[in-house]
C-alpha positions as CSV (number, residue, x, y, z in Angstrom):
1,X,42.4,-19.0,28.7
2,X,42.6,-21.8,26.2
3,X,44.8,-24.9,26.3
4,X,47.3,-23.5,23.8
5,X,47.4,-20.0,25.3
6,X,48.0,-21.3,28.8
7,X,50.9,-23.4,27.6
8,X,52.3,-20.5,25.7
9,X,52.0,-18.2,28.6
10,X,53.9,-20.7,30.8
11,X,56.5,-21.4,28.1
12,X,55.5,-25.0,27.8
13,X,55.1,-27.0,24.6
14,X,52.0,-29.2,24.8
15,X,52.7,-32.9,23.9
16,X,49.5,-32.7,21.8
17,X,51.1,-29.9,19.7
18,X,54.2,-31.8,18.8
19,X,52.6,-35.2,18.3
20,X,49.8,-34.9,15.8
21,X,48.8,-38.5,16.1
22,X,45.4,-40.0,16.4
23,X,44.8,-41.3,19.9
24,X,44.4,-45.0,20.7
25,X,41.0,-46.2,21.8
26,X,40.5,-44.9,25.3
27,X,40.1,-47.4,28.1
28,X,36.8,-45.7,29.2
29,X,35.2,-48.2,26.8
30,X,36.2,-51.0,29.2
31,X,35.3,-49.5,32.5
32,X,31.6,-49.7,32.1
33,X,31.9,-53.5,31.5
34,X,34.3,-53.9,34.4
35,X,31.9,-52.0,36.6
36,X,29.1,-54.3,35.6
37,X,31.2,-57.4,36.3
38,X,31.7,-56.1,39.9
39,X,28.0,-55.1,40.2
40,X,26.7,-58.4,39.0
41,X,28.7,-60.2,41.6
42,X,26.4,-58.5,44.1
43,X,23.2,-58.4,42.2
44,X,22.0,-60.7,39.4
45,X,20.6,-58.7,36.5
46,X,18.7,-59.6,33.4
47,X,19.7,-58.3,29.9
48,X,17.5,-55.2,30.1
49,X,18.5,-54.3,33.6
50,X,22.2,-54.9,32.7
51,X,21.8,-52.4,29.8
52,X,20.0,-49.9,32.0
53,X,22.7,-49.9,34.7
54,X,25.4,-49.6,32.0
55,X,23.6,-46.7,30.4
56,X,23.3,-45.0,33.8
57,X,27.0,-45.4,34.5
58,X,27.9,-43.9,31.1
59,X,25.4,-41.1,31.5
60,X,26.9,-40.1,34.9
61,X,30.4,-40.2,33.5
62,X,29.4,-38.0,30.6
63,X,27.5,-35.6,32.9
64,X,30.6,-35.0,35.1
65,X,32.8,-34.4,32.1
66,X,30.3,-31.8,30.7
67,X,30.7,-29.8,33.8
68,X,34.4,-29.0,33.0
69,X,37.9,-30.3,33.4
70,X,38.5,-28.4,36.6
71,X,35.5,-30.2,38.2
72,X,36.8,-33.5,36.9
73,X,40.1,-32.8,38.6
74,X,38.6,-32.0,41.9
75,X,36.2,-34.9,41.7
76,X,39.1,-37.2,40.9
77,X,41.1,-36.1,43.9
78,X,38.1,-36.5,46.2
79,X,37.4,-40.0,44.9
80,X,41.0,-40.9,45.2
81,X,41.0,-40.0,48.9
82,X,37.8,-42.0,49.5
83,X,39.0,-44.9,47.5
84,X,42.4,-45.2,49.2
85,X,41.0,-44.8,52.8
86,X,39.9,-48.5,53.2
87,X,43.3,-49.8,52.0
88,X,45.1,-47.5,54.4
89,X,43.0,-49.0,57.2
90,X,43.6,-52.5,55.9
91,X,47.4,-51.9,55.9
92,X,47.4,-50.5,59.4
93,X,45.4,-53.5,60.7
94,X,47.7,-55.9,58.8
95,X,51.0,-54.4,60.1
96,X,51.3,-57.0,62.9
97,X,50.8,-59.8,60.4
98,X,53.2,-58.7,57.6
99,X,55.1,-61.6,56.2
100,X,57.2,-60.9,53.1
101,X,58.3,-64.5,52.5
102,X,55.2,-65.0,50.3
103,X,56.8,-62.7,47.7
104,X,59.4,-65.4,47.0
105,X,57.2,-68.4,47.8
106,X,54.2,-67.4,45.7
107,X,52.3,-70.5,44.6
108,X,52.3,-71.5,40.9
109,X,48.8,-71.3,39.2
110,X,47.1,-74.7,38.9
111,X,45.8,-74.0,35.4
112,X,47.6,-72.8,32.3
113,X,48.0,-69.0,31.8
114,X,46.7,-67.1,28.8
115,X,49.9,-65.2,28.1
116,X,48.4,-63.0,25.5
117,X,45.6,-61.9,27.9
118,X,48.1,-61.5,30.7
119,X,50.2,-59.1,28.6
120,X,47.1,-57.2,27.6
121,X,45.9,-56.7,31.2
122,X,49.4,-55.7,32.3
123,X,49.6,-53.0,29.6
124,X,46.0,-52.0,30.3
125,X,46.9,-51.3,33.9
126,X,50.1,-49.4,33.2
127,X,48.9,-47.2,30.3
128,X,47.6,-43.7,30.5
129,X,50.7,-41.7,31.4
130,X,50.7,-40.1,28.0
131,X,47.1,-39.0,28.4
132,X,48.0,-36.3,30.9
133,X,49.5,-34.2,28.2
134,X,46.1,-33.8,26.6
135,X,44.9,-31.7,29.6
136,X,48.3,-30.2,30.7
137,X,47.2,-26.8,29.4
138,X,44.4,-26.7,31.9
139,X,46.9,-26.6,34.8
140,X,47.4,-23.2,36.4
141,X,51.2,-23.5,35.9
142,X,52.0,-26.3,33.5
143,X,55.8,-25.9,34.0
144,X,55.4,-26.5,37.7
145,X,52.2,-28.6,38.0
146,X,52.8,-31.2,35.3
147,X,56.1,-32.6,36.6
148,X,54.9,-32.5,40.2
149,X,51.6,-34.3,39.3
150,X,53.5,-36.9,37.4
151,X,55.8,-37.6,40.3
152,X,53.0,-37.7,42.8
153,X,50.9,-40.0,40.6
154,X,53.8,-42.4,40.1
155,X,54.3,-42.6,43.8
156,X,50.6,-43.2,44.5
157,X,50.4,-45.9,41.8
158,X,53.3,-47.8,43.2
159,X,51.9,-47.5,46.7
160,X,48.4,-48.5,45.8
161,X,49.7,-51.7,44.0
162,X,52.3,-52.7,46.6
163,X,50.7,-51.8,50.0
164,X,47.4,-53.7,49.6
165,X,49.2,-56.6,48.0
166,X,51.7,-56.9,50.9
167,X,48.8,-56.7,53.4
168,X,46.6,-59.3,51.6
169,X,49.2,-62.0,51.0
170,X,50.3,-61.7,54.7
171,X,46.7,-62.4,56.0
172,X,45.1,-64.7,53.4
173,X,46.4,-68.3,53.2
174,X,48.1,-69.1,49.8
175,X,45.4,-71.7,48.9
176,X,42.7,-69.1,49.1
177,X,44.2,-66.6,46.7
178,X,41.8,-65.5,44.0
179,X,40.0,-62.6,42.4
180,X,38.6,-61.6,45.7
181,X,42.0,-61.5,47.5
182,X,41.6,-57.9,48.8
183,X,38.0,-58.2,50.0
184,X,38.8,-61.6,51.6
185,X,41.8,-60.0,53.4
186,X,39.7,-57.0,54.5
187,X,37.0,-59.3,55.9
188,X,39.5,-61.3,57.9
189,X,41.0,-58.2,59.4
190,X,37.7,-56.4,60.2
191,X,34.2,-57.4,59.0
192,X,32.9,-54.0,57.8
193,X,36.2,-53.3,56.0
194,X,35.2,-55.8,53.3
195,X,32.2,-53.7,52.3
196,X,34.4,-50.6,52.4
197,X,36.9,-52.1,50.0
198,X,34.0,-53.2,47.6
199,X,32.7,-49.6,47.7
200,X,36.1,-48.3,46.9
201,X,36.3,-50.5,43.9
202,X,33.1,-49.0,42.4
203,X,34.3,-45.5,43.2
204,X,37.6,-46.2,41.6
205,X,36.1,-47.5,38.4
206,X,33.9,-44.4,38.2
207,X,36.8,-42.1,38.8
208,X,38.9,-43.8,36.1
209,X,36.1,-43.7,33.6
210,X,35.6,-39.9,34.3
211,X,39.3,-39.0,34.0
212,X,40.0,-41.2,31.0
213,X,37.0,-39.7,29.1
214,X,38.3,-36.2,29.9
215,X,41.8,-36.8,28.7
216,X,40.9,-38.9,25.6
217,X,38.2,-36.3,24.6
218,X,40.8,-33.6,24.7
219,X,43.1,-35.7,22.5
220,X,40.4,-36.3,19.9
221,X,39.3,-32.6,20.0
222,X,42.9,-31.5,19.4
223,X,43.0,-33.6,16.3
224,X,40.8,-31.0,14.7
225,X,43.8,-28.6,14.8
226,X,45.5,-30.9,12.3
227,X,42.2,-31.3,10.3
228,X,42.3,-35.1,10.8
229,X,38.7,-34.9,11.8
230,X,36.0,-32.3,11.0
231,X,36.2,-29.1,13.0
232,X,32.7,-29.4,14.4
233,X,33.7,-32.6,16.3
234,X,35.9,-30.5,18.5
235,X,33.2,-27.8,19.2
236,X,33.4,-26.6,22.8
237,X,31.1,-25.0,25.3
238,X,32.3,-21.4,25.3
239,X,32.0,-21.0,29.1
240,X,33.6,-24.3,30.2
241,X,35.9,-25.1,27.2
242,X,34.8,-28.8,27.1
243,X,34.5,-30.7,23.8
244,X,30.9,-31.7,24.4
245,X,30.4,-33.4,21.0
246,X,33.4,-35.7,21.6
247,X,32.3,-36.5,25.2
248,X,28.7,-37.4,24.2
249,X,30.0,-39.5,21.2
250,X,32.4,-41.4,23.5
251,X,29.7,-42.1,26.0
252,X,27.4,-43.5,23.3
253,X,30.2,-45.7,21.8
254,X,31.2,-47.0,25.2
255,X,27.6,-48.0,25.9
256,X,27.0,-49.7,22.6
257,X,30.2,-51.8,22.5
258,X,29.9,-52.8,26.1
259,X,26.7,-54.7,25.4
260,X,27.9,-57.4,23.0
261,X,31.5,-57.6,24.3
262,X,32.9,-58.9,27.6
263,X,35.6,-57.2,29.6
264,X,38.5,-59.4,28.5
265,X,37.7,-59.1,24.8
266,X,37.4,-55.3,25.1
267,X,40.8,-55.1,26.9
268,X,42.5,-57.3,24.3
269,X,41.1,-55.3,21.3
270,X,42.0,-52.0,22.9
271,X,45.5,-53.2,23.9
272,X,46.1,-54.5,20.4
273,X,45.4,-51.1,18.9
274,X,47.2,-49.4,21.7
275,X,50.3,-51.6,21.1
276,X,50.3,-50.8,17.4
277,X,50.0,-47.0,18.0
278,X,52.6,-47.1,20.8
279,X,55.1,-49.0,18.6
280,X,54.5,-46.6,15.7
281,X,55.0,-43.6,18.1
282,X,58.2,-44.9,19.6
283,X,59.7,-45.9,16.2
284,X,58.7,-42.5,14.8
285,X,60.3,-40.8,17.9
286,X,63.5,-42.8,17.4
287,X,63.6,-41.8,13.7
288,X,62.9,-38.1,14.4
289,X,65.5,-38.1,17.2
290,X,68.1,-39.6,14.9
291,X,67.4,-37.1,12.1
292,X,67.5,-34.1,14.5
293,X,70.4,-35.2,16.7
294,X,72.6,-32.3,15.6
295,X,70.0,-29.5,15.9
296,X,70.1,-27.0,18.7
297,X,68.0,-27.9,21.7
298,X,66.0,-24.7,21.5
299,X,64.7,-25.6,18.1
300,X,64.2,-29.3,18.7
301,X,60.9,-30.3,20.3
302,X,61.9,-33.9,20.2
303,X,65.2,-33.6,22.0
304,X,65.9,-35.7,25.0
305,X,69.2,-35.1,27.0
306,X,70.4,-38.7,26.6
307,X,72.6,-40.5,24.1
308,X,70.8,-41.8,21.0
309,X,71.8,-45.4,21.7
310,X,70.5,-45.2,25.3
311,X,67.2,-43.8,24.0
312,X,66.9,-46.8,21.7
313,X,67.8,-49.2,24.6
314,X,65.1,-47.6,26.8
315,X,62.5,-47.9,24.0
316,X,63.4,-51.4,23.0
317,X,61.6,-53.3,25.8
318,X,58.3,-51.4,25.2
319,X,58.6,-52.0,21.5
320,X,59.2,-55.7,22.1
321,X,56.2,-56.0,24.4
322,X,54.1,-54.3,21.8
323,X,55.2,-56.7,19.1
324,X,54.4,-59.6,21.4
325,X,50.9,-58.2,22.1
326,X,50.3,-57.8,18.4
327,X,51.2,-61.3,17.3
328,X,50.5,-63.3,20.5
329,X,46.9,-62.5,21.1
330,X,43.6,-64.2,20.2
331,X,43.1,-64.6,16.4
332,X,39.7,-62.9,16.5
333,X,41.3,-59.9,18.3
334,X,44.0,-59.7,15.6
335,X,41.5,-59.9,12.8
336,X,39.3,-57.2,14.3
337,X,42.4,-55.0,15.1
338,X,43.6,-55.3,11.5
339,X,40.1,-54.6,10.3
340,X,39.9,-51.4,12.3
341,X,43.3,-50.3,11.1
342,X,42.2,-50.8,7.5
343,X,39.1,-48.6,8.2
344,X,41.4,-45.9,9.6
345,X,43.8,-46.1,6.6
346,X,40.9,-45.9,4.2
347,X,39.4,-42.9,6.0
348,X,42.8,-41.2,6.0
349,X,43.3,-41.9,2.3
350,X,39.8,-40.6,1.5
351,X,40.7,-37.4,3.3
352,X,43.8,-36.9,1.2
353,X,42.3,-37.9,-2.1
354,X,39.1,-36.5,-3.6
355,X,37.3,-36.5,-6.9
356,X,37.4,-33.4,-9.0
357,X,35.2,-32.9,-12.1
358,X,37.4,-31.5,-14.8
359,X,37.2,-33.2,-18.1
360,X,35.9,-36.3,-16.3
361,X,36.4,-37.7,-12.8
362,X,40.0,-38.2,-11.7
363,X,41.9,-38.5,-8.4
364,X,43.8,-35.4,-7.1
365,X,45.9,-35.3,-4.0
366,X,44.9,-32.5,-1.7
367,X,47.3,-30.0,-0.2
368,X,48.3,-31.0,3.3
369,X,46.9,-28.8,6.0
370,X,49.0,-26.2,7.7
371,X,49.8,-27.6,11.2
372,X,49.3,-25.4,14.2
373,X,52.4,-23.5,15.2
374,X,54.8,-25.2,17.7
375,X,55.5,-23.5,20.9
376,X,59.3,-23.2,21.3
377,X,61.3,-22.4,24.4
378,X,59.7,-25.5,26.0
379,X,60.3,-26.5,29.5
380,X,59.0,-30.0,28.7
381,X,60.6,-31.6,25.7
382,X,59.1,-34.9,24.4
């Protein structure tokens, strides 16, 4: 059963169906470089060895995705359990030492803070919730499974941020805080636990790379329904329903851009484009919500059961953060981001306009494609 058929069978409107918008650059492009940052803290590599390990990482991520989204889901759950186990042990060992006063007495950094990079990293770590809509149709019962998975994921994310942090700041002296805070705390509590935490970091990066490639590939493949990209790009294996061309292309792009760029630069570029797309989506949503405010709920896929002004107030902080990320970043990142946007606009314009030979060359606007039908009677309204 296809993504659309499964959603229709369960009476759920897929977010992809009602939001025909090109996806922002998937974070999978950054995970290879972040993996290499961790790896080279343990082993020093030359340029060719660095490229070889990066290629191996991307090849493994691509291979897992080609097996199918169901396998990706099972592998992600297994990696999650293995990854969280060391932190559960760390918290149990740190319970007698818990001291929450450091939460209000946290030391100020000695050096100045790159606020633009800080905002980019915060947004990078908190993004991805919209991606789950790209694979929601692969759930057995989307009406039941998608809200449940969202609630469980939110609880796990909060716990995995808070619990290790409380444990680490209670054990490690304030003057020793740094990038190795968790591994240092684990080593102070129990020697072997330090290596377990380092292993969990590698597994976590691999799991994130696999899942983000899966969801972003589905988003790009669904763009073929709206004829934003050629149909062949979304071609799927008939047996496993995976968009293999998109997956392979993403693996190649991720490998190529991770060679000349470092992690912080990749994050800032991705978050600049992500901020732009998020701001456009939210402003478009507010506009659509305003225009359809008097329509019946059954015929309004963009209805949210909240007053319009409250919706605007809820969207305003995110829009403001996006604006700050757009104008407060590194100048090189802004120039590159604007350049990429220009390329996208030119490609979109070329799609809509084409030359026709009839009494000489002239521009003619093409007819817009018929969008895929919306699935009404939705249990999930976006």
